BAROTOR-162796 format. One record per residue (C-alpha): residue number from 1; residue in one letter; x, y negated, z negated. Coordinates in Angstrom, 2 decimals. Layout:
<pts>
seq NUM type A east X north Y up Z
...
</pts>
This chain:
<pts>
seq 1 type M east 16.28 north 121.18 up 24.10
seq 2 type V east 12.33 north 120.82 up 23.70
seq 3 type A east 12.86 north 122.61 up 20.00
seq 4 type V east 15.67 north 120.26 up 19.03
seq 5 type A east 13.66 north 117.34 up 20.27
seq 6 type A east 10.94 north 118.57 up 18.47
seq 7 type A east 12.90 north 118.96 up 15.19
seq 8 type I east 14.84 north 115.26 up 15.56
seq 9 type S east 11.53 north 113.95 up 15.72
seq 10 type S east 9.92 north 115.29 up 12.89
seq 11 type G east 13.07 north 114.94 up 10.85
seq 12 type L east 12.80 north 111.29 up 12.14
seq 13 type L east 9.65 north 110.51 up 10.60
seq 14 type L east 9.77 north 112.35 up 7.62
seq 15 type A east 13.13 north 110.65 up 6.86
seq 16 type L east 11.23 north 107.36 up 7.17
seq 17 type S east 8.05 north 107.82 up 5.56
seq 18 type F east 9.99 north 108.47 up 2.55
seq 19 type I east 12.34 north 105.88 up 2.72
seq 20 type E east 10.00 north 103.07 up 3.46
seq 21 type P east 6.70 north 102.73 up 1.87
seq 22 type A east 5.08 north 100.64 up 4.48
seq 23 type A east 5.91 north 103.92 up 6.87
seq 24 type G east 4.51 north 106.16 up 4.47
seq 25 type I east 1.59 north 106.95 up 6.95
seq 26 type L east 3.66 north 108.37 up 9.19
seq 27 type A east 4.12 north 111.55 up 7.25
seq 28 type S east 0.45 north 112.50 up 8.17
seq 29 type I east 1.83 north 113.74 up 11.53
seq 30 type A east 5.61 north 114.02 up 10.87
seq 31 type F east 5.10 north 117.89 up 11.42
seq 32 type A east 3.06 north 117.69 up 14.29
seq 33 type P east 6.44 north 117.97 up 16.65
seq 34 type V east 7.72 north 120.96 up 14.96
seq 35 type L east 4.36 north 122.52 up 14.80
seq 36 type A east 3.90 north 122.50 up 18.53
seq 37 type V east 6.97 north 123.99 up 18.81
seq 38 type V east 6.17 north 126.89 up 16.44
seq 39 type S east 3.03 north 127.57 up 17.76
seq 40 type R east 4.55 north 128.64 up 20.93
seq 41 type S east 7.47 north 130.43 up 19.11
seq 42 type R east 7.95 north 134.18 up 19.94
seq 43 type R east 10.82 north 134.93 up 17.48
seq 44 type M east 10.45 north 134.41 up 13.48
seq 45 type R east 13.88 north 133.24 up 13.75
seq 46 type D east 13.33 north 130.40 up 15.94
seq 47 type A east 10.38 north 128.89 up 14.34
seq 48 type A east 12.32 north 129.34 up 11.10
seq 49 type A east 15.37 north 127.55 up 12.86
seq 50 type V east 13.59 north 124.58 up 14.08
seq 51 type G east 12.31 north 123.94 up 10.86
seq 52 type A east 15.80 north 124.12 up 8.89
seq 53 type L east 16.71 north 121.34 up 11.79
seq 54 type A east 14.11 north 119.08 up 10.78
seq 55 type G east 14.86 north 119.62 up 6.97
seq 56 type A east 18.56 north 119.14 up 7.50
seq 57 type I east 17.89 north 115.87 up 9.27
seq 58 type A east 15.01 north 114.61 up 7.23
seq 59 type N east 16.93 north 115.20 up 4.09
seq 60 type G east 20.42 north 113.99 up 5.71
seq 61 type I east 19.07 north 110.65 up 6.28
seq 62 type S east 17.21 north 110.05 up 2.98
seq 63 type C east 19.78 north 111.76 up 1.00
seq 64 type A east 22.93 north 110.04 up 2.50
seq 65 type W east 23.45 north 108.09 up -0.86
seq 66 type L east 24.03 north 111.56 up -2.61
seq 67 type V east 27.79 north 111.27 up -1.06
seq 68 type G east 28.60 north 108.32 up -3.19
seq 69 type T east 26.53 north 109.58 up -5.84
seq 70 type I east 28.62 north 112.67 up -6.04
seq 71 type T east 32.02 north 111.10 up -6.40
seq 72 type R east 30.78 north 108.24 up -8.52
seq 73 type F east 28.77 north 110.43 up -10.78
seq 74 type G east 31.33 north 113.53 up -10.85
seq 75 type G east 34.54 north 112.14 up -9.94
seq 76 type F east 34.52 north 114.70 up -7.11
seq 77 type P east 37.74 north 113.79 up -4.25
seq 78 type L east 35.54 north 112.88 up -1.03
seq 79 type P east 36.01 north 116.27 up 0.63
seq 80 type V east 34.47 north 118.23 up -1.90
seq 81 type A east 31.85 north 115.51 up -2.38
seq 82 type L east 30.83 north 116.34 up 1.56
seq 83 type L east 30.78 north 119.88 up 0.85
seq 84 type I east 28.67 north 119.81 up -2.22
seq 85 type F east 26.32 north 117.20 up 0.24
seq 86 type A east 26.21 north 119.50 up 2.89
seq 87 type L east 25.47 north 122.77 up 0.62
seq 88 type L east 22.52 north 120.14 up -0.99
seq 89 type I east 21.45 north 119.15 up 2.39
seq 90 type A east 21.33 north 123.24 up 3.54
seq 91 type Y east 19.60 north 124.49 up 0.74
seq 92 type T east 16.69 north 121.41 up 0.41
seq 93 type A east 16.06 north 122.30 up 4.29
seq 94 type L east 15.07 north 126.16 up 3.15
seq 95 type P east 11.81 north 125.22 up 1.99
seq 96 type I east 10.51 north 124.06 up 5.87
seq 97 type A east 12.55 north 126.63 up 7.45
seq 98 type L east 10.83 north 129.29 up 5.37
seq 99 type W east 7.30 north 127.66 up 5.94
seq 100 type T east 7.52 north 127.27 up 9.84
seq 101 type G east 8.96 north 130.97 up 10.12
seq 102 type L east 5.80 north 132.23 up 8.31
seq 103 type L east 3.35 north 130.42 up 10.08
seq 104 type Q east 5.04 north 132.07 up 13.25
seq 105 type W east 5.25 north 135.52 up 11.60
seq 106 type A east 1.22 north 134.83 up 11.04
seq 107 type G east 0.54 north 134.91 up 14.39
seq 108 type P east -0.80 north 132.16 up 17.36
seq 109 type R east -4.45 north 133.21 up 15.77
seq 110 type A east -3.68 north 132.09 up 12.68
seq 111 type P east -6.05 north 129.76 up 11.04
seq 112 type I east -5.12 north 125.98 up 10.57
seq 113 type L east -5.70 north 125.79 up 7.15
seq 114 type L east -2.53 north 128.38 up 7.13
seq 115 type A east -0.79 north 125.38 up 7.48
seq 116 type P east -1.47 north 123.11 up 4.73
seq 117 type L east -2.44 north 125.61 up 2.25
seq 118 type L east 1.28 north 127.65 up 2.69
seq 119 type W east 2.99 north 124.33 up 2.93
seq 120 type V east 1.74 north 123.39 up -0.69
seq 121 type A east 2.51 north 126.87 up -1.86
seq 122 type I east 6.29 north 126.75 up -0.97
seq 123 type E east 6.30 north 122.93 up -1.99
seq 124 type S east 5.05 north 123.88 up -5.10
seq 125 type T east 7.20 north 126.59 up -5.85
seq 126 type F east 10.46 north 126.37 up -4.09
seq 127 type P east 13.08 north 124.97 up -7.03
seq 128 type N east 14.56 north 121.68 up -6.03
seq 129 type L east 17.00 north 119.20 up -7.69
seq 130 type F east 15.00 north 116.53 up -6.73
seq 131 type P east 11.60 north 117.72 up -6.62
seq 132 type W east 10.11 north 115.62 up -3.14
seq 133 type R east 6.33 north 115.99 up -2.74
seq 134 type L east 4.98 north 114.98 up 0.94
seq 135 type A east 2.25 north 112.84 up -1.06
seq 136 type Y east 4.91 north 110.68 up -2.74
seq 137 type T east 4.97 north 108.99 up 0.71
seq 138 type Q east 1.76 north 107.44 up -0.21
seq 139 type R east 2.74 north 105.20 up -2.68
seq 140 type A east 1.69 north 102.09 up -0.85
seq 141 type L east -2.00 north 103.27 up -0.87
seq 142 type P east -2.90 north 103.47 up -4.30
seq 143 type A east -6.37 north 104.66 up -3.40
seq 144 type L east -5.09 north 108.00 up -1.68
seq 145 type I east -3.17 north 108.79 up -4.52
seq 146 type Q east -5.89 north 109.02 up -7.35
seq 147 type S east -6.67 north 113.25 up -6.94
seq 148 type A east -3.14 north 113.41 up -8.65
seq 149 type E east -4.91 north 113.22 up -12.20
seq 150 type W east -6.08 north 116.50 up -11.65
seq 151 type A east -4.35 north 117.87 up -8.53
seq 152 type G east -1.07 north 116.35 up -8.71
seq 153 type P east 0.35 north 115.94 up -5.49
seq 154 type M east -0.62 north 118.89 up -3.59
seq 155 type L east -4.19 north 118.14 up -2.63
seq 156 type L east -3.00 north 114.99 up -0.53
seq 157 type G east 0.21 north 116.65 up 0.45
seq 158 type A east -2.20 north 119.51 up 2.08
seq 159 type V east -4.53 north 116.79 up 3.63
seq 160 type L east -1.34 north 115.27 up 5.35
seq 161 type V east 0.01 north 118.42 up 6.55
seq 162 type W east -3.32 north 119.30 up 7.97
seq 163 type L east -3.70 north 116.15 up 9.84
seq 164 type S east -0.32 north 117.56 up 11.32
seq 165 type A east -1.30 north 120.60 up 12.27
seq 166 type A east -4.37 north 118.95 up 13.86
seq 167 type A east -2.14 north 116.67 up 15.68
seq 168 type A east -0.22 north 119.19 up 17.41
seq 169 type R east -3.49 north 121.22 up 18.64
seq 170 type A east -4.88 north 117.68 up 19.93
seq 171 type W east -4.14 north 118.60 up 23.31
seq 172 type Q east -6.26 north 121.94 up 23.08
seq 173 type R east -8.97 north 120.59 up 20.58
seq 174 type P east -8.97 north 117.00 up 20.07
seq 175 type F east -11.97 north 116.95 up 17.73
seq 176 type G east -9.76 north 119.00 up 15.48
seq 177 type L east -8.61 north 115.98 up 14.28
seq 178 type L east -12.09 north 114.89 up 12.83
seq 179 type P east -12.00 north 117.19 up 9.46
seq 180 type P east -8.93 north 116.24 up 7.80
seq 181 type L east -9.55 north 112.28 up 8.69
seq 182 type A east -12.76 north 112.76 up 6.70
seq 183 type V east -11.32 north 114.63 up 3.91
seq 184 type L east -8.88 north 111.58 up 3.72
seq 185 type G east -11.67 north 109.36 up 3.97
seq 186 type L east -13.68 north 111.02 up 1.22
seq 187 type L east -10.19 north 111.08 up -0.96
seq 188 type G east -10.00 north 107.23 up -0.35
seq 189 type L east -13.28 north 106.50 up -1.34
seq 190 type H east -13.07 north 108.64 up -4.32
seq 191 type G east -9.43 north 106.66 up -5.28
seq 192 type S east -11.37 north 103.31 up -4.86
seq 193 type G east -14.06 north 104.24 up -7.04
seq 194 type R east -11.86 north 105.77 up -9.81
seq 195 type I east -9.63 north 102.63 up -9.62
seq 196 type G east -12.25 north 100.41 up -10.72
seq 197 type E east -13.22 north 103.04 up -13.52
seq 198 type I east -9.73 north 102.81 up -14.53
seq 199 type D east -9.37 north 98.94 up -14.52
seq 200 type R east -12.05 north 98.57 up -16.88
seq 201 type L east -10.47 north 101.22 up -19.36
seq 202 type I east -7.38 north 98.94 up -18.94
seq 203 type R east -9.40 north 95.95 up -19.74
seq 204 type E east -10.86 north 97.49 up -22.63
seq 205 type A east -7.80 north 99.09 up -24.26
seq 206 type P east -5.86 north 97.34 up -26.81
seq 207 type R east -2.52 north 95.91 up -25.43
seq 208 type L east 1.49 north 95.71 up -26.37
seq 209 type R east 3.93 north 92.96 up -25.51
seq 210 type V east 7.07 north 94.53 up -24.26
seq 211 type G east 10.47 north 93.14 up -23.89
seq 212 type L east 12.33 north 94.67 up -20.69
seq 213 type V east 15.85 north 94.13 up -20.79
seq 214 type Q east 18.01 north 94.72 up -17.67
seq 215 type G east 22.03 north 94.54 up -18.51
seq 216 type N east 23.58 north 95.02 up -15.14
seq 217 type L east 26.61 north 96.67 up -16.39
seq 218 type S east 28.96 north 98.20 up -13.67
seq 219 type L east 30.05 north 101.77 up -14.08
seq 220 type D east 33.37 north 100.48 up -14.68
seq 221 type E east 31.86 north 98.27 up -17.75
seq 222 type K east 30.33 north 101.24 up -19.23
seq 223 type R east 33.12 north 103.64 up -18.94
seq 224 type H east 35.98 north 101.57 up -20.67
seq 225 type A east 35.25 north 101.88 up -24.65
seq 226 type D east 36.60 north 98.74 up -25.06
seq 227 type L east 33.92 north 96.61 up -23.73
seq 228 type F east 31.20 north 99.11 up -25.23
seq 229 type N east 30.33 north 96.11 up -27.56
seq 230 type Q east 30.50 north 93.49 up -25.16
seq 231 type N east 27.98 north 95.68 up -23.12
seq 232 type V east 25.86 north 96.06 up -26.16
seq 233 type A east 26.43 north 91.76 up -26.89
seq 234 type R east 25.07 north 91.18 up -23.68
seq 235 type H east 21.80 north 93.10 up -24.16
seq 236 type R east 21.65 north 91.41 up -27.61
seq 237 type Q east 21.69 north 87.84 up -25.97
seq 238 type L east 19.16 north 88.89 up -23.30
seq 239 type S east 16.61 north 89.89 up -25.80
seq 240 type E east 17.20 north 86.56 up -27.84
seq 241 type S east 16.22 north 84.69 up -24.97
seq 242 type L east 12.55 north 86.17 up -25.15
seq 243 type A east 10.17 north 84.25 up -26.88
seq 244 type P east 7.82 north 84.51 up -28.17
seq 245 type A east 9.15 north 87.47 up -29.49
seq 246 type P east 7.22 north 90.86 up -27.80
seq 247 type D east 5.71 north 93.64 up -30.09
seq 248 type L east 8.61 north 96.08 up -28.28
seq 249 type L east 11.61 north 95.63 up -26.97
seq 250 type I east 13.35 north 98.41 up -24.74
seq 251 type W east 16.94 north 98.81 up -23.39
seq 252 type P east 17.96 north 101.12 up -20.69
seq 253 type E east 19.83 north 104.55 up -21.21
seq 254 type T east 23.17 north 104.71 up -22.89
seq 255 type V east 23.59 north 101.21 up -23.63
seq 256 type V east 25.02 north 102.24 up -26.91
seq 257 type E east 27.64 north 104.26 up -26.05
seq 258 type W east 30.09 north 103.97 up -29.35
seq 259 type G east 28.33 north 107.22 up -30.84
seq 260 type L east 25.65 north 107.18 up -33.32
seq 261 type P east 25.34 north 110.23 up -35.86
seq 262 type H east 22.71 north 112.50 up -34.65
seq 263 type R east 19.66 north 112.43 up -36.53
seq 264 type A east 20.48 north 109.75 up -38.55
seq 265 type H east 18.00 north 108.18 up -40.63
seq 266 type R east 19.10 north 104.43 up -40.49
seq 267 type L east 21.66 north 102.56 up -38.59
seq 268 type S east 24.80 north 101.55 up -40.99
seq 269 type A east 25.95 north 97.71 up -40.37
seq 270 type G east 28.83 north 98.69 up -37.99
seq 271 type H east 26.61 north 101.14 up -35.84
seq 272 type D east 23.40 north 98.77 up -35.88
seq 273 type P east 22.96 north 97.25 up -32.19
seq 274 type L east 20.48 north 94.52 up -32.73
seq 275 type P east 20.90 north 93.75 up -36.84
seq 276 type G east 18.41 north 91.28 up -38.16
seq 277 type A east 16.23 north 91.81 up -35.64
seq 278 type T east 12.40 north 91.81 up -36.80
seq 279 type T east 11.31 north 93.17 up -33.28
seq 280 type P east 11.16 north 97.24 up -32.90
seq 281 type L east 14.23 north 98.46 up -30.41
seq 282 type L east 13.68 north 101.52 up -28.17
seq 283 type F east 17.24 north 101.86 up -26.70
seq 284 type G east 19.40 north 104.64 up -25.31
seq 285 type A east 22.33 north 105.80 up -26.96
seq 286 type L east 24.86 north 108.72 up -26.94
seq 287 type T east 24.55 north 110.74 up -30.35
seq 288 type W east 26.37 north 113.42 up -31.42
seq 289 type E east 26.68 north 115.92 up -34.32
seq 290 type P east 29.87 north 117.99 up -35.71
seq 291 type T east 30.49 north 121.78 up -34.97
seq 292 type T east 33.31 north 123.92 up -35.66
seq 293 type E east 34.15 north 123.87 up -31.91
seq 294 type G east 34.26 north 119.78 up -31.91
seq 295 type P east 31.33 north 117.31 up -31.53
seq 296 type R east 28.02 north 118.06 up -29.94
seq 297 type W east 27.27 north 115.35 up -27.41
seq 298 type Y east 23.40 north 114.15 up -26.94
seq 299 type N east 21.87 north 111.77 up -23.92
seq 300 type S east 19.71 north 110.16 up -26.92
seq 301 type I east 16.86 north 107.63 up -27.42
seq 302 type L east 16.30 north 106.28 up -30.54
seq 303 type L east 13.72 north 103.64 up -31.85
seq 304 type R east 14.94 north 100.95 up -34.60
seq 305 type N east 12.44 north 99.50 up -36.52
seq 306 type P east 12.75 north 96.42 up -38.21
seq 307 type G east 15.79 north 96.81 up -41.15
seq 308 type G east 17.80 north 99.36 up -39.39
seq 309 type D east 15.84 north 102.16 up -40.07
seq 310 type I east 15.42 north 105.16 up -37.06
seq 311 type G east 11.60 north 105.66 up -36.39
seq 312 type G east 12.13 north 107.95 up -33.71
seq 313 type A east 14.47 north 109.97 up -31.45
seq 314 type Y east 14.41 north 111.66 up -28.44
seq 315 type D east 17.15 north 113.77 up -26.81
seq 316 type K east 17.44 north 114.54 up -23.14
seq 317 type I east 16.13 north 117.89 up -22.58
seq 318 type V east 17.07 north 118.30 up -18.68
seq 319 type L east 20.97 north 117.57 up -17.75
seq 320 type M east 21.55 north 116.32 up -14.52
seq 321 type P east 24.17 north 118.69 up -12.90
seq 322 type F east 27.42 north 117.79 up -11.83
seq 323 type G east 27.16 north 114.64 up -14.25
seq 324 type E east 25.86 north 115.84 up -17.43
seq 325 type F east 26.99 north 119.31 up -16.96
seq 326 type L east 29.13 north 121.08 up -14.80
seq 327 type P east 27.61 north 124.49 up -13.50
seq 328 type F east 29.82 north 127.66 up -14.21
seq 329 type S east 32.44 north 125.87 up -15.87
seq 330 type D east 31.93 north 127.74 up -19.17
seq 331 type S east 32.93 north 130.74 up -17.51
seq 332 type F east 35.19 north 128.90 up -15.12
seq 333 type P east 36.93 north 126.25 up -17.04
seq 334 type W east 39.00 north 125.00 up -14.09
seq 335 type L east 36.14 north 123.65 up -12.38
seq 336 type R east 36.70 north 120.38 up -14.84
seq 337 type D east 39.84 north 119.42 up -13.11
seq 338 type L east 38.09 north 119.15 up -9.99
seq 339 type S east 34.94 north 117.19 up -11.78
seq 340 type P east 36.85 north 114.59 up -14.19
seq 341 type N east 33.83 north 112.42 up -15.01
seq 342 type T east 31.67 north 115.25 up -15.87
seq 343 type G east 30.03 north 115.35 up -19.25
seq 344 type N east 29.42 north 118.11 up -21.18
seq 345 type F east 26.12 north 117.13 up -22.66
seq 346 type A east 24.10 north 119.57 up -25.09
seq 347 type R east 19.91 north 119.48 up -24.55
seq 348 type G east 17.05 north 118.58 up -26.27
seq 349 type G east 14.06 north 120.30 up -27.61
seq 350 type V east 10.75 north 118.73 up -27.06
seq 351 type V east 9.32 north 114.99 up -26.10
seq 352 type E east 7.71 north 113.83 up -29.33
seq 353 type P east 6.01 north 111.32 up -28.82
seq 354 type I east 7.61 north 108.13 up -30.99
seq 355 type P east 5.29 north 105.71 up -32.96
seq 356 type V east 5.85 north 102.24 up -32.66
seq 357 type G east 3.47 north 100.14 up -35.24
seq 358 type T east 0.34 north 101.77 up -35.74
seq 359 type R east -0.82 north 101.42 up -32.45
seq 360 type A east 1.52 north 102.24 up -29.68
seq 361 type R east 2.64 north 106.39 up -29.27
seq 362 type V east 5.50 north 106.32 up -26.55
seq 363 type G east 6.45 north 109.48 up -24.83
seq 364 type A east 10.39 north 108.68 up -23.72
seq 365 type V east 12.19 north 110.20 up -21.42
seq 366 type V east 15.96 north 109.52 up -19.92
seq 367 type C east 16.58 north 108.84 up -15.99
seq 368 type Y east 15.79 north 112.05 up -13.90
seq 369 type E east 13.10 north 113.01 up -16.43
seq 370 type D east 10.57 north 110.63 up -15.01
seq 371 type M east 10.76 north 112.64 up -11.55
seq 372 type L east 9.56 north 115.78 up -13.39
seq 373 type P east 5.91 north 115.82 up -14.04
seq 374 type W east 5.54 north 118.88 up -16.88
seq 375 type L east 7.65 north 116.57 up -19.43
seq 376 type L east 5.86 north 113.40 up -19.04
seq 377 type A east 2.56 north 115.52 up -19.35
seq 378 type D east 3.77 north 117.04 up -22.15
seq 379 type A east 4.29 north 114.01 up -23.96
seq 380 type T east 0.68 north 112.76 up -23.43
seq 381 type A east -0.69 north 116.14 up -24.33
seq 382 type R east 0.82 north 115.57 up -27.75
seq 383 type G east -0.22 north 111.89 up -28.10
seq 384 type A east 1.53 north 109.56 up -25.91
seq 385 type N east -0.60 north 106.63 up -25.05
seq 386 type L east 2.31 north 104.62 up -23.46
seq 387 type L east 5.24 north 106.54 up -21.39
seq 388 type A east 8.87 north 105.10 up -20.84
seq 389 type S east 11.66 north 106.08 up -18.74
seq 390 type L east 14.88 north 104.77 up -19.98
seq 391 type T east 17.40 north 104.96 up -16.99
seq 392 type N east 21.10 north 104.33 up -15.59
seq 393 type D east 20.55 north 104.42 up -11.95
seq 394 type A east 23.75 north 102.36 up -11.13
seq 395 type W east 25.60 north 105.77 up -9.78
seq 396 type Y east 23.32 north 105.47 up -6.67
seq 397 type G east 24.65 north 101.65 up -5.94
seq 398 type D east 22.49 north 99.67 up -3.71
seq 399 type S east 20.92 north 102.31 up -2.02
seq 400 type T east 17.53 north 103.60 up -0.90
seq 401 type A east 17.78 north 105.88 up -3.84
seq 402 type L east 16.32 north 103.31 up -6.17
seq 403 type R east 13.39 north 103.19 up -4.62
seq 404 type L east 13.09 north 106.93 up -3.93
seq 405 type H east 13.59 north 107.46 up -7.74
seq 406 type E east 10.85 north 105.15 up -8.73
seq 407 type S east 8.44 north 106.83 up -6.10
seq 408 type L east 8.95 north 110.03 up -7.46
seq 409 type A east 8.20 north 108.24 up -11.12
seq 410 type L east 5.31 north 106.03 up -9.99
seq 411 type F east 2.93 north 109.65 up -9.87
seq 412 type R east 3.69 north 110.23 up -13.75
seq 413 type A east 1.56 north 107.31 up -14.21
seq 414 type V east -1.39 north 108.39 up -12.36
seq 415 type E east -1.52 north 112.10 up -13.56
seq 416 type N east -1.48 north 111.07 up -16.70
seq 417 type R east -3.34 north 107.83 up -16.62
seq 418 type R east -0.62 north 105.72 up -18.71
seq 419 type F east 1.30 north 102.99 up -18.15
seq 420 type L east 4.72 north 104.10 up -17.29
seq 421 type I east 7.63 north 101.67 up -17.85
seq 422 type R east 11.05 north 102.29 up -16.03
seq 423 type S east 13.87 north 100.50 up -18.21
seq 424 type T east 17.16 north 100.65 up -16.04
seq 425 type N east 20.71 north 99.14 up -16.18
seq 426 type T east 20.82 north 98.00 up -12.60
seq 427 type G east 17.10 north 98.42 up -11.08
seq 428 type L east 14.52 north 99.30 up -10.35
seq 429 type T east 12.92 north 97.67 up -13.93
seq 430 type S east 9.30 north 98.06 up -13.03
seq 431 type V east 6.10 north 98.45 up -14.80
seq 432 type I east 3.71 north 101.28 up -13.35
seq 433 type D east 0.07 north 100.88 up -14.13
seq 434 type P east -2.45 north 104.10 up -14.91
seq 435 type V east -3.14 north 103.63 up -10.55
seq 436 type G east 0.13 north 103.79 up -9.21
seq 437 type R east 0.25 north 99.90 up -8.96
seq 438 type I east 3.76 north 98.06 up -9.89
seq 439 type T east 2.19 north 95.06 up -12.01
seq 440 type A east 5.65 north 93.43 up -13.00
seq 441 type S east 9.18 north 94.37 up -11.85
seq 442 type L east 13.01 north 92.86 up -12.52
seq 443 type V east 15.12 north 91.57 up -9.81
seq 444 type P east 17.71 north 94.99 up -9.23
seq 445 type W east 21.27 north 94.13 up -9.42
seq 446 type Q east 20.86 north 90.74 up -11.73
seq 447 type A east 21.04 north 90.70 up -16.01
seq 448 type G east 17.56 north 89.85 up -17.06
seq 449 type A east 14.85 north 90.02 up -19.13
seq 450 type Q east 11.02 north 89.53 up -19.53
seq 451 type I east 8.06 north 90.04 up -21.33
seq 452 type V east 5.47 north 92.44 up -19.63
seq 453 type E east 1.62 north 93.60 up -21.36
seq 454 type V east 0.95 north 96.80 up -21.29
seq 455 type S east -2.37 north 98.50 up -22.37
seq 456 type L east -2.32 north 101.58 up -24.51
seq 457 type L east -4.75 north 104.02 up -22.92
seq 458 type D east -5.84 north 107.36 up -24.57
seq 459 type T east -8.43 north 108.25 up -21.94
seq 460 type P east -7.90 north 112.20 up -21.49
seq 461 type S east -6.13 north 113.46 up -18.52
seq 462 type A east -7.05 north 116.53 up -16.51
seq 463 type Y east -3.57 north 117.02 up -15.14
seq 464 type P east -1.90 north 118.95 up -17.91
seq 465 type T east -4.60 north 121.88 up -17.84
seq 466 type A east -5.67 north 122.06 up -14.23
seq 467 type T east -2.72 north 121.93 up -12.38
seq 468 type G east -1.36 north 124.83 up -13.32
seq 469 type P east -4.16 north 127.28 up -12.51
seq 470 type L east -4.72 north 125.33 up -9.42
seq 471 type R east -0.86 north 125.85 up -8.00
seq 472 type I east -1.35 north 129.65 up -9.10
seq 473 type L east -4.71 north 129.45 up -6.98
seq 474 type V east -3.37 north 127.78 up -3.93
seq 475 type L east -0.22 north 130.52 up -4.03
seq 476 type V east -2.55 north 133.66 up -4.34
seq 477 type S east -4.88 north 132.22 up -1.54
seq 478 type A east -1.88 north 131.24 up 0.85
seq 479 type I east -0.15 north 134.64 up 0.34
seq 480 type G east -3.59 north 136.34 up 0.90
seq 481 type L east -4.30 north 134.53 up 3.88
seq 482 type L east -0.97 north 134.93 up 5.41
seq 483 type L east -1.06 north 138.72 up 4.87
seq 484 type W east -4.34 north 138.73 up 6.46
seq 485 type C east -3.56 north 136.92 up 9.51
seq 486 type R east -0.49 north 139.16 up 9.90
seq 487 type A east -2.82 north 142.38 up 9.63
seq 488 type N east -4.77 north 140.97 up 12.39
seq 489 type V east -1.39 north 140.67 up 14.45
seq 490 type G east -0.78 north 144.06 up 14.12
seq 491 type R east -4.36 north 145.13 up 15.08
seq 492 type T east -4.41 north 143.40 up 18.07
seq 493 type G east -1.48 north 144.34 up 19.45
seq 494 type S east 0.52 north 140.51 up 19.62
</pts>
């Protein structure tokens, strides 16, 4: 019963720290109950079971919105959606189960630093649909997240786990809390100084006035072909309400759904979503190209220059399973009968920055892709001085998923030291500055438009080059320390 109570406590603390940014500090003690039990576990499988239960509780609560999303996005019946949800939750609990199991396997004399080192090694290498990281819980404390520009979420996540491990041993070693608290304080001091430096660069950099448009289209409105023109007209009217005209307009993902020719150089009169506009427009659209097997569809981003020329394009690279493609459906076509709403999109190639005028180079991605660090890091390395994510989060409904998505995306701004504009259909449409602060936002679930000002930073970031070697170093160190601890267990006969 003690083990179950510990798993429930850790699961609840983890879930709350992810769901509510103001409660993010709870992540620093969330694992303490589980680690206290693991330190007394005699079998590896018992320790793994405690971790699995804590992970299932945390993910089950924070991702409860997935059931509705699976039914809306893929069109699955509720029983099938519940089954998929249960399998996903079981899978996402595996990293914590692996972590607690290996900590027990290392033996009771393992040094306290094994817990954070092993956690970061597993967290950064275990494949997950949604790449949650413990450090993402600290979005409300900008000073703590500035190390992301060279360490991503790894260093801060390690310190948070170190604090939990020290708290689990506090009844034996109360002064063990001092080292992780000191490191956390140093991270805060470094971050505060770095924020001042980046703020100076923001003030000195060229500015761009951007018009954000949030159409607030329901899923039913987006699904009906007879409403496609009306949907675009709503965005057009909202855009025309902005005065004086901005330097760039941004519309969300797949606003234009009637299908545009893939890689066309110019928008024809019947296909132009904003005819006569003198402001560049970055917008989401469905595009297609003919093949011998029928049209091949892409989830694309296009730049409409004044006059109707297409100044740049991007096709979504990382597609969403059960929404944009159905896993294994090529081998088992009957699976499509279970998921009538699932698309069959083709993948894009690379994320080349899209030039806007003479100053801006926009690294633009679609929806889910702003959760993936490597994609926008690649765009920055290719010369992007502004990042944008065109998104339709209406699939999530009015749930905590909107805030969770924004929390994951927020780190991309810090990692790359660029402004990140999130243009969404229903919310959360926001502007995140290069230190992770929300500087502007639109009210979710309401149609609206707003002009915001961003700075075009070209300052280099260490993230694209530093995190790869750091991840390898952490993995090798964790494995080495784990094996060393296990070897000592064998020698002492424990």
